C-alpha positions in Angstrom: -39.0 -190.9 -80.1 -42.6 -190.4 -81.3 -43.7 -193.5 -79.4 -42.0 -192.4 -76.2 -43.5 -189.0 -76.4 -47.0 -190.5 -76.9 -46.6 -192.8 -73.9 -45.3 -190.0 -71.7 -48.2 -187.8 -72.7 -50.7 -190.6 -72.0 -49.1 -191.2 -68.6 -49.2 -187.5 -67.8 -52.9 -187.4 -68.7 -53.7 -190.3 -66.4 -51.9 -188.9 -63.4 -53.3 -185.4 -64.0 -56.8 -186.8 -63.5 -56.0 -187.5 -59.9 -56.1 -184.5 -57.6 -54.5 -184.5 -54.1 -56.3 -182.7 -51.3 -56.0 -182.6 -47.5 -52.8 -182.1 -45.5 -49.8 -181.2 -47.6 -47.0 -182.7 -45.4 -48.0 -186.3 -45.9 -45.4 -189.1 -46.3 -45.5 -192.6 -47.9 -47.5 -194.8 -45.5 -49.6 -192.0 -44.2 -53.4 -192.4 -44.3 -55.0 -191.8 -47.7 -58.6 -192.1 -49.0 -59.0 -192.3 -52.8 -62.4 -190.8 -53.7 -63.6 -192.1 -57.1 -66.6 -190.8 -59.0 -67.7 -193.5 -61.5 -70.6 -191.3 -62.8 -70.3 -190.0 -66.4 -72.5 -186.9 -65.8 -72.8 -186.1 -62.1 -70.4 -184.3 -59.8 -70.1 -185.7 -56.3 -69.5 -183.4 -53.4 -68.4 -184.7 -50.0 -68.5 -183.1 -46.6 -65.7 -184.0 -44.2 -66.4 -183.8 -40.4 -63.2 -183.9 -38.5 -63.2 -184.7 -34.8 -62.4 -181.8 -32.5 -59.6 -183.7 -30.8 -57.7 -184.4 -34.0 -53.9 -184.0 -33.5 -51.8 -181.2 -35.2 -50.8 -183.8 -37.9 -54.4 -184.3 -39.0 -56.8 -182.1 -40.9 -59.4 -180.3 -38.8 -57.0 -179.8 -35.9 -58.3 -177.3 -33.4 -61.8 -177.3 -35.0 -60.7 -175.9 -38.3 -63.4 -176.4 -40.9 -62.5 -178.8 -43.7 -63.3 -177.7 -47.2 -65.8 -179.7 -49.3 -64.3 -182.3 -51.6 -65.6 -182.0 -55.2 -65.1 -185.0 -57.5 -66.1 -184.4 -61.1 -67.5 -187.2 -63.3 -64.9 -189.9 -64.0 -62.3 -188.3 -61.8 -60.5 -189.3 -58.6 -59.4 -187.2 -55.6 -56.7 -188.5 -53.3 -57.5 -187.2 -49.8 -54.7 -187.2 -47.3 -56.4 -186.7 -43.8 -53.1 -186.8 -41.9 -51.8 -189.1 -39.2 -54.2 -189.7 -36.3 -57.3 -188.4 -38.2 -60.7 -189.4 -37.0 -63.8 -188.1 -38.8 -66.6 -188.8 -41.2 -67.5 -188.4 -44.9 -71.0 -187.8 -46.2 -72.8 -185.7 -48.9 -72.5 -181.9 -49.2 -75.2 -181.3 -46.6 -74.6 -184.4 -44.5 -77.0 -186.5 -46.7 -76.5 -189.9 -48.1 -74.5 -192.8 -46.6 -72.1 -191.5 -43.9 -68.7 -193.2 -43.5 -66.8 -192.8 -40.1 -63.1 -193.5 -40.2 -60.5 -193.8 -37.4 -56.8 -193.8 -38.3 -55.7 -193.9 -34.6 -55.2 -197.7 -34.4 -51.5 -197.5 -33.9 -50.0 -200.0 -31.5 -46.6 -201.7 -31.8 -46.8 -204.3 -34.5 -50.6 -204.3 -34.6 -52.0 -201.4 -36.7 -55.7 -201.2 -37.3 -57.9 -198.7 -39.2 -61.5 -198.7 -37.9 -64.5 -197.6 -40.0 -68.2 -198.1 -40.5 -71.1 -197.0 -42.7 -74.1 -195.2 -41.4 -77.5 -195.0 -43.2 -79.5 -193.7 -40.3 -79.9 -190.2 -41.8 -79.9 -191.1 -45.5 -78.5 -193.5 -48.1 -76.6 -193.2 -51.3 -75.0 -195.5 -53.9 -71.5 -195.2 -52.3 -69.0 -197.7 -50.8 -65.9 -197.6 -48.7 -63.3 -200.4 -48.7 -59.6 -201.1 -48.5 -57.9 -200.1 -51.8 -56.1 -203.4 -52.0 -59.2 -205.4 -51.8 -58.3 -206.9 -48.4 -60.9 -208.3 -46.1 -61.6 -207.3 -42.5 -59.3 -208.6 -39.8 -62.0 -211.1 -38.9 -62.1 -212.4 -42.4 -65.4 -210.9 -43.4 -66.0 -208.7 -46.5 -64.6 -205.2 -46.0 -66.9 -203.4 -48.4 -69.1 -200.9 -46.4 -72.1 -199.3 -47.9 -74.0 -200.3 -51.0 -73.1 -199.8 -54.7 -76.8 -199.8 -55.6 -79.3 -199.4 -52.7 -82.3 -199.9 -54.9 -81.0 -203.1 -56.4 -80.1 -204.5 -53.0 -83.6 -203.8 -51.8 -85.2 -205.3 -54.9 -83.1 -208.4 -54.5 -85.3 -209.4 -51.5 -88.5 -207.5 -52.2 -90.2 -210.6 -53.7 -89.5 -212.5 -50.5 -91.7 -210.1 -48.5 -95.4 -211.0 -48.1 -97.8 -208.6 -49.9 -99.3 -207.2 -46.7 -95.9 -206.2 -45.4 -94.9 -204.8 -48.7 -98.0 -202.6 -48.7 -97.2 -201.4 -45.1 -93.7 -200.5 -46.2 -94.9 -198.6 -49.3 -97.4 -196.7 -47.1 -94.6 -195.2 -45.1 -93.3 -193.4 -48.2 -89.7 -194.6 -47.6 -90.1 -197.3 -50.3 -91.9 -196.7 -53.6 -93.0 -199.3 -56.1 -95.5 -202.2 -56.6 -96.5 -205.1 -54.4 -96.9 -208.7 -55.3 -94.5 -211.4 -56.5 -93.8 -209.6 -59.7 -93.8 -206.2 -58.2 -90.6 -204.1 -57.9 -89.4 -201.1 -56.0 -88.7 -197.9 -58.0 -87.1 -195.8 -55.2 -85.9 -196.2 -51.6 -85.2 -193.5 -49.0 -84.0 -193.2 -45.4 -83.9 -190.6 -42.7 -83.9 -190.5 -38.9 -87.7 -190.5 -38.8 -88.2 -193.8 -40.6 -90.6 -196.3 -39.2 -89.1 -199.3 -37.4 -90.5 -201.5 -40.1 -88.5 -199.7 -42.7 -85.3 -200.1 -40.6 -86.1 -203.7 -40.1 -86.4 -204.2 -43.9 -83.2 -202.6 -44.9 -81.2 -203.9 -41.9 -82.5 -207.4 -41.3 -84.2 -208.4 -44.6 -82.0 -206.8 -47.2 -78.9 -206.9 -45.1 -77.5 -203.6 -46.1 -73.8 -203.1 -45.4 -74.5 -200.2 -43.0 -76.3 -199.6 -39.8 -79.7 -197.9 -39.9 -80.4 -197.6 -36.2 -78.4 -197.0 -33.0 -76.5 -199.8 -31.3 -77.0 -201.3 -27.9 -75.6 -198.2 -26.2 -78.9 -196.4 -27.0 -82.4 -197.1 -25.9 -85.6 -197.5 -27.9 -84.3 -200.0 -30.4 -85.2 -203.8 -30.4 -82.2 -205.8 -29.2 -82.0 -207.8 -32.4 -81.5 -204.6 -34.5 -79.2 -203.0 -31.9 -77.1 -206.2 -32.1 -76.8 -205.9 -35.8 -75.8 -202.2 -35.6 -73.1 -203.2 -33.1 -71.4 -205.4 -35.7 -70.6 -202.3 -37.9 -67.3 -201.5 -36.2 -65.0 -202.8 -38.9 -61.2 -203.0 -38.9 -58.5 -203.6 -41.5 -54.7 -203.7 -41.5 -54.2 -200.8 -44.0 -54.3 -197.0 -44.0 -55.2 -196.9 -47.7 -59.0 -196.8 -48.4 -61.2 -196.0 -51.3 -64.6 -194.3 -51.4 -66.5 -195.0 -54.6 -69.5 -193.0 -55.7 -71.7 -194.5 -58.3 
């Protein structure tokens, strides 16, 4: 009896760590986004932007403001956006990596969830991926965003010639030292970043997000616009996970 009681208490403790938010009338198989905070000392807060045309079954219907999602260190929030939800997730004030999700891919026998990751206005150590580890429908990796933006940038920093390194450092969006043994100490992004900065993150470091508008917008070199166009990903699941590091 003591052993059973201990196991039951442990199980209750595990499940109590997961908080459910979003719509309350969800059913098995409805869209869900598990939002995990792996940090041991930092609370993560997410802003949810819901499309104005979301149906009554989805959160944000009729332009209703969606409350912020607060995830304490080491905790998980299961967010149920409702059937037909289209919207985006970013930091409290819209900062950091922004994930856009579309759960309206219903068609007979061919369901798709569409999503992408956007670092045009900021970047953060956050990823979005299918909970079951599945790949995209086209077979490519389905992990959007970067677990460690600084590490991803440093992985290729030594491949950049010293003159270009200095030009990038001069913009203020990258911080660190030049040279073959130099390393970056911080990376930043916003809508005013120089094209060279965008080129470095997008084309050299191959960040798993788009950092400039696609081909539907002007003012962006075609090669970068073409890369941005590839960030319309689809998977055959309604169960996704956002992980903040």
